[in-house]
ZASE-780869 format. One line per field, with one value per residue: residue number from 1; y, x, z of N, C-alpha, C, O in turn. Coordinates in nm, 2 decimals, m for minus. Example, Ala and Ser with C-alpha at 12.3 -4.5 7.8 and 13.67 -1.06 7.14 Angstrom:
REM ZASE-780869
pos	[1 2]
n.c2	[m0.57 m0.22]
n.c1	[1.32 1.28]
n.c3	[0.78 0.71]
ca.c2	[m0.45 m0.11]
ca.c1	[1.23 1.37]
ca.c3	[0.78 0.71]
c.c2	[m0.33 0.00]
c.c1	[1.32 1.29]
c.c3	[0.78 0.79]
o.c2	[m0.33 0.11]
o.c1	[1.42 1.34]
o.c3	[0.85 0.80]
This chain:
REM ZASE-780869
pos	[1 2 3 4 5 6 7 8 9 10 11 12 13 14 15 16 17 18 19 20 21 22 23 24 25 26 27 28 29 30 31 32 33 34 35 36 37 38 39 40 41 42 43 44 45 46 47 48 49 50 51 52 53 54 55 56 57 58 59 60 61 62 63 64 65 66 67 68 69 70 71 72 73 74 75 76 77 78 79 80 81 82 83 84 85 86 87 88 89 90 91 92 93 94 95 96 97 98 99 100 101 102 103 104 105 106 107 108 109 110 111 112 113 114 115 116 117 118 119 120 121 122 123 124 125 126 127 128 129 130 131 132 133 134 135 136]
n.c2	[7.59 7.49 7.46 7.49 7.32 7.42 7.36 7.18 6.85 6.87 7.15 7.15 6.99 7.16 7.38 7.27 7.21 7.46 7.56 7.38 7.26 7.11 7.15 7.20 6.96 6.78 6.87 6.77 6.50 6.49 6.53 6.30 6.11 6.18 6.07 5.84 5.62 5.47 5.46 5.22 5.12 4.83 4.59 4.34 4.01 3.94 3.73 3.71 3.98 4.26 4.51 4.85 4.97 5.22 5.33 5.56 5.72 5.47 5.36 5.19 5.30 5.31 5.36 5.55 5.67 5.94 5.95 5.78 5.86 6.01 5.81 5.65 5.83 5.88 5.62 5.56 5.75 5.65 5.37 5.14 4.91 4.92 4.74 4.54 4.68 4.80 4.98 4.97 5.03 5.08 5.08 5.34 5.28 5.00 4.99 4.97 4.70 4.63 4.81 4.72 4.47 4.56 4.69 4.48 4.38 4.53 4.79 5.12 5.38 5.61 5.75 5.98 6.05 6.08 6.31 6.67 6.77 6.60 6.40 6.29 6.03 5.84 5.49 5.39 5.61 5.62 5.37 5.40 5.61 5.51 5.30 5.43 5.50 5.51 5.46 5.29]
n.c1	[4.18 4.29 4.60 4.73 4.98 5.20 5.45 5.70 5.85 6.12 6.16 6.09 6.30 6.51 6.46 6.48 6.76 6.87 6.78 6.79 6.57 6.35 6.09 6.12 6.22 6.02 5.84 5.95 5.92 5.64 5.58 5.69 5.52 5.28 5.31 5.22 5.37 5.70 6.01 6.24 6.56 6.66 6.91 7.07 6.98 6.63 6.53 6.67 6.68 6.87 6.87 6.96 7.24 7.46 7.79 7.93 8.19 8.28 8.06 7.75 7.46 7.12 6.93 6.65 6.37 6.15 6.02 5.98 6.13 6.33 6.47 6.55 6.72 6.92 7.03 7.12 7.32 7.51 7.54 7.71 7.63 7.35 7.16 7.07 6.91 6.64 6.34 6.14 5.83 5.68 5.39 5.37 5.33 5.38 5.64 5.79 5.85 6.03 6.23 6.30 6.41 6.64 6.77 6.83 7.05 7.25 7.25 7.25 7.19 6.99 6.92 6.72 6.62 6.88 7.12 7.14 6.93 6.90 6.78 6.88 6.86 6.86 6.85 6.70 6.53 6.38 6.25 6.10 5.94 5.81 5.68 5.47 5.28 4.95 4.79 4.58]
n.c3	[16.29 15.98 15.83 15.50 15.35 15.11 15.03 14.85 14.87 14.83 14.89 15.16 15.26 15.19 15.35 15.60 15.59 15.60 15.84 16.09 16.28 16.52 16.43 16.15 16.07 16.14 15.95 15.71 15.76 15.77 15.50 15.39 15.51 15.38 15.13 14.87 14.82 14.88 14.72 14.61 14.49 14.33 14.28 14.08 13.97 13.89 14.02 14.26 14.41 14.53 14.78 14.70 14.84 14.95 15.02 15.25 15.38 15.46 15.58 15.56 15.38 15.34 15.04 14.97 14.80 14.69 14.46 14.15 13.92 14.04 14.17 13.96 13.82 14.01 14.04 13.78 13.76 13.94 13.93 13.74 13.58 13.45 13.36 13.53 13.71 13.89 13.98 14.27 14.40 14.71 14.92 15.15 15.42 15.41 15.36 15.59 15.67 15.47 15.52 15.77 15.72 15.58 15.78 15.95 15.82 15.91 15.84 15.93 15.86 15.66 15.35 15.20 14.87 14.73 14.65 14.56 14.72 14.95 15.23 15.53 15.78 16.08 16.09 16.30 16.36 16.12 16.12 16.35 16.27 16.04 16.16 16.29 16.11 16.00 15.78 15.55]
ca.c2	[7.63 7.40 7.53 7.41 7.33 7.42 7.33 7.05 6.78 6.93 7.27 7.12 6.95 7.28 7.46 7.20 7.22 7.60 7.58 7.25 7.26 7.00 7.18 7.18 6.81 6.72 6.90 6.67 6.37 6.50 6.51 6.15 6.05 6.21 6.00 5.72 5.51 5.50 5.38 5.16 5.06 4.69 4.55 4.20 3.94 3.96 3.61 3.74 4.12 4.31 4.66 4.94 5.03 5.28 5.35 5.69 5.71 5.33 5.32 5.16 5.38 5.26 5.46 5.55 5.78 5.98 5.94 5.68 5.93 6.04 5.68 5.61 5.92 5.85 5.49 5.57 5.83 5.58 5.23 5.11 4.81 4.96 4.64 4.47 4.77 4.83 5.06 4.91 5.12 5.01 5.17 5.40 5.20 4.87 5.00 4.94 4.56 4.63 4.88 4.63 4.37 4.62 4.72 4.35 4.35 4.62 4.93 5.21 5.51 5.61 5.87 6.00 6.13 6.11 6.43 6.80 6.79 6.47 6.40 6.18 5.99 5.72 5.38 5.39 5.72 5.58 5.26 5.46 5.69 5.42 5.22 5.51 5.53 5.43 5.46 5.16]
ca.c1	[4.20 4.38 4.69 4.76 5.13 5.22 5.59 5.73 5.94 6.26 6.16 6.09 6.44 6.60 6.43 6.55 6.91 6.91 6.73 6.77 6.49 6.25 5.97 6.15 6.24 5.88 5.77 6.00 5.85 5.50 5.58 5.71 5.39 5.18 5.34 5.15 5.47 5.84 6.07 6.37 6.63 6.70 7.01 7.09 6.87 6.50 6.51 6.73 6.72 6.94 6.84 7.07 7.31 7.58 7.88 7.99 8.29 8.28 7.93 7.64 7.35 7.01 6.88 6.51 6.33 6.01 5.96 6.04 6.23 6.45 6.54 6.62 6.83 7.03 7.09 7.19 7.45 7.61 7.56 7.76 7.55 7.20 7.08 7.01 6.86 6.49 6.28 6.03 5.75 5.60 5.31 5.46 5.32 5.43 5.79 5.85 5.90 6.14 6.34 6.34 6.50 6.77 6.83 6.88 7.18 7.35 7.25 7.20 7.16 6.90 6.92 6.60 6.65 7.03 7.15 7.15 6.82 6.88 6.74 6.94 6.80 6.91 6.75 6.60 6.43 6.30 6.17 6.00 5.84 5.73 5.59 5.36 5.19 4.83 4.71 4.56]
ca.c3	[16.16 15.91 15.73 15.39 15.32 14.97 15.01 14.80 14.96 14.82 14.96 15.30 15.29 15.18 15.47 15.71 15.58 15.64 15.98 16.15 16.41 16.53 16.35 16.01 16.05 16.14 15.82 15.62 15.79 15.73 15.35 15.37 15.55 15.28 15.00 14.85 14.82 14.88 14.61 14.63 14.38 14.36 14.19 14.06 13.90 13.94 14.11 14.39 14.41 14.65 14.79 14.68 14.96 14.92 15.14 15.27 15.49 15.49 15.65 15.47 15.38 15.25 14.96 14.96 14.71 14.70 14.32 14.06 13.84 14.12 14.20 13.83 13.79 14.10 14.01 13.65 13.78 14.03 13.90 13.60 13.51 13.46 13.30 13.64 13.81 13.88 14.09 14.33 14.48 14.81 14.99 15.26 15.55 15.39 15.35 15.72 15.67 15.38 15.59 15.88 15.66 15.55 15.91 16.00 15.76 15.97 15.78 16.04 15.81 15.54 15.27 15.11 14.75 14.72 14.55 14.63 14.82 15.02 15.37 15.60 15.90 16.13 16.07 16.42 16.34 16.01 16.16 16.44 16.20 15.96 16.25 16.34 16.01 16.02 15.66 15.50]
c.c2	[7.53 7.48 7.44 7.43 7.32 7.40 7.20 6.98 6.84 7.07 7.25 7.08 7.07 7.37 7.40 7.21 7.36 7.63 7.45 7.25 7.14 7.02 7.15 7.03 6.74 6.76 6.81 6.54 6.37 6.48 6.36 6.08 6.07 6.13 5.88 5.60 5.57 5.41 5.34 5.11 4.92 4.66 4.39 4.14 3.95 3.84 3.63 3.88 4.16 4.46 4.74 5.00 5.09 5.29 5.49 5.68 5.57 5.28 5.30 5.25 5.33 5.38 5.45 5.68 5.81 5.97 5.84 5.75 5.97 5.92 5.64 5.70 5.90 5.72 5.50 5.65 5.75 5.44 5.20 5.02 4.83 4.85 4.56 4.56 4.80 4.91 4.99 5.01 5.04 5.12 5.22 5.32 5.06 4.87 4.97 4.80 4.56 4.69 4.79 4.53 4.43 4.65 4.59 4.31 4.45 4.76 5.02 5.35 5.50 5.75 5.87 6.09 6.17 6.21 6.56 6.82 6.66 6.50 6.28 6.16 5.86 5.61 5.37 5.49 5.68 5.47 5.31 5.53 5.60 5.33 5.29 5.54 5.45 5.43 5.32 5.16]
c.c1	[4.31 4.47 4.73 4.91 5.15 5.37 5.60 5.82 6.08 6.26 6.16 6.23 6.53 6.58 6.49 6.70 6.96 6.87 6.69 6.70 6.40 6.13 6.00 6.17 6.11 5.81 5.82 5.93 5.70 5.49 5.60 5.58 5.28 5.20 5.26 5.24 5.61 5.90 6.21 6.43 6.68 6.80 7.01 6.97 6.74 6.47 6.57 6.78 6.78 6.91 6.97 7.12 7.43 7.67 7.94 8.07 8.29 8.16 7.82 7.52 7.24 6.96 6.73 6.47 6.18 5.94 6.04 6.15 6.35 6.53 6.62 6.74 6.95 7.10 7.17 7.32 7.55 7.63 7.59 7.67 7.40 7.11 7.01 6.97 6.72 6.45 6.15 5.96 5.67 5.51 5.39 5.45 5.37 5.59 5.86 5.91 6.03 6.26 6.39 6.44 6.64 6.84 6.89 7.02 7.29 7.36 7.18 7.17 7.07 6.92 6.80 6.65 6.79 7.05 7.15 7.04 6.79 6.84 6.79 6.87 6.87 6.81 6.65 6.49 6.33 6.20 6.06 5.89 5.75 5.63 5.47 5.26 5.07 4.74 4.69 4.54]
c.c3	[16.10 15.82 15.62 15.35 15.17 14.93 14.94 14.90 14.95 14.89 15.11 15.34 15.29 15.30 15.59 15.71 15.62 15.79 16.04 16.29 16.41 16.44 16.20 15.98 16.05 16.01 15.71 15.64 15.75 15.57 15.32 15.40 15.45 15.15 14.99 14.85 14.84 14.78 14.64 14.50 14.42 14.25 14.18 13.98 13.97 14.04 14.25 14.40 14.54 14.66 14.76 14.80 14.91 15.04 15.13 15.39 15.55 15.57 15.55 15.49 15.28 15.17 14.94 14.88 14.72 14.56 14.24 13.98 13.92 14.15 14.07 13.80 13.88 14.07 13.88 13.67 13.86 14.00 13.76 13.52 13.53 13.42 13.41 13.75 13.79 14.00 14.14 14.42 14.58 14.88 15.12 15.39 15.54 15.38 15.48 15.72 15.58 15.45 15.71 15.83 15.62 15.68 15.97 15.94 15.81 15.92 15.88 15.99 15.68 15.48 15.18 15.00 14.74 14.61 14.63 14.73 14.90 15.17 15.43 15.74 15.95 16.10 16.18 16.40 16.23 16.05 16.26 16.37 16.11 16.04 16.30 16.24 16.02 15.90 15.61 15.35]
o.c2	[7.50 7.56 7.32 7.54 7.21 7.40 7.11 7.04 6.86 7.10 7.33 7.11 7.08 7.42 7.47 7.23 7.38 7.72 7.41 7.25 7.07 6.93 7.09 6.98 6.65 6.67 6.77 6.48 6.27 6.42 6.31 5.99 5.98 6.13 5.81 5.48 5.68 5.30 5.41 5.06 4.90 4.69 4.32 4.21 3.97 3.86 3.57 3.91 4.10 4.53 4.69 5.08 5.03 5.27 5.54 5.64 5.55 5.17 5.38 5.28 5.31 5.49 5.34 5.78 5.72 5.99 5.82 5.69 5.95 5.93 5.60 5.65 5.90 5.72 5.44 5.62 5.79 5.38 5.25 5.05 4.77 4.86 4.52 4.53 4.82 4.90 4.95 5.07 4.94 5.23 5.14 5.30 5.00 4.77 4.94 4.78 4.49 4.65 4.80 4.49 4.37 4.63 4.60 4.23 4.45 4.83 5.00 5.43 5.40 5.85 5.78 6.20 6.29 6.20 6.56 6.90 6.62 6.61 6.17 6.25 5.78 5.64 5.34 5.46 5.70 5.48 5.26 5.51 5.62 5.30 5.23 5.59 5.33 5.40 5.23 5.06]
o.c1	[4.41 4.42 4.75 4.96 5.12 5.41 5.52 5.87 6.14 6.37 6.23 6.28 6.62 6.68 6.55 6.76 7.07 6.93 6.58 6.77 6.39 6.08 5.92 6.14 6.08 5.73 5.74 5.89 5.65 5.39 5.53 5.54 5.20 5.11 5.24 5.20 5.64 5.85 6.29 6.36 6.74 6.78 6.96 6.89 6.73 6.39 6.52 6.90 6.76 6.92 7.08 7.05 7.51 7.62 7.99 8.02 8.29 8.17 7.80 7.48 7.27 6.95 6.68 6.54 6.10 5.82 6.16 6.26 6.46 6.66 6.73 6.84 7.06 7.23 7.28 7.42 7.67 7.73 7.52 7.64 7.34 6.99 6.90 6.98 6.68 6.51 6.07 6.02 5.60 5.56 5.46 5.55 5.41 5.65 5.98 6.02 6.13 6.38 6.51 6.54 6.74 6.96 7.00 7.09 7.40 7.45 7.07 7.12 7.08 6.92 6.78 6.70 6.82 6.99 7.17 7.07 6.68 6.87 6.76 6.84 6.92 6.69 6.53 6.37 6.21 6.08 5.95 5.78 5.63 5.53 5.38 5.15 5.07 4.62 4.78 4.52]
o.c3	[16.17 15.74 15.64 15.34 15.11 14.82 14.97 14.99 15.06 14.95 15.18 15.45 15.38 15.36 15.67 15.81 15.66 15.85 16.04 16.39 16.30 16.38 16.13 15.87 15.97 15.96 15.63 15.54 15.71 15.53 15.23 15.33 15.43 15.06 15.09 14.88 14.82 14.75 14.70 14.42 14.53 14.13 14.27 13.93 14.09 14.13 14.34 14.39 14.65 14.56 14.80 14.87 14.84 15.15 15.03 15.50 15.67 15.63 15.46 15.60 15.17 15.22 14.90 14.89 14.75 14.55 14.26 13.97 13.87 14.15 14.08 13.76 13.84 14.07 13.88 13.60 13.86 14.05 13.67 13.41 13.62 13.44 13.39 13.87 13.67 14.11 14.06 14.50 14.55 14.91 15.18 15.45 15.64 15.39 15.48 15.77 15.62 15.45 15.74 15.90 15.64 15.69 16.03 15.99 15.76 15.94 15.92 16.07 15.61 15.55 15.10 15.02 14.75 14.50 14.75 14.83 14.92 15.22 15.39 15.81 15.87 16.09 16.16 16.43 16.24 16.02 16.26 16.39 16.12 15.99 16.35 16.27 16.06 15.91 15.64 15.28]
């Protein structure tokens, strides 16, 4: 029998934050897997864009979003010069190369949907997960 998951991504993250089990974490990853794209904020000139990286406790964190609007709202609330900010959507399975490039710069943490319903993961977990996607 197939069960239909009617939870939203935010509900899955909220469930995980209240009950941090392997099953609830896998549910969050299942939602990410079902997305058609992941969204990244890029800063700087279009000719040489830089991925948006924030710092928490002096540690760099890559920002990834599940929706364009979520990315724009987070960027507007934290970046003063919104003129050189844009959102780029990449197919979920193609986001692996982008994340690998970010990891090569020494970023070891990832935040999905920065804000009250955020989901944090290590870069290793993200790369492992993105590497297992088989959608075309």
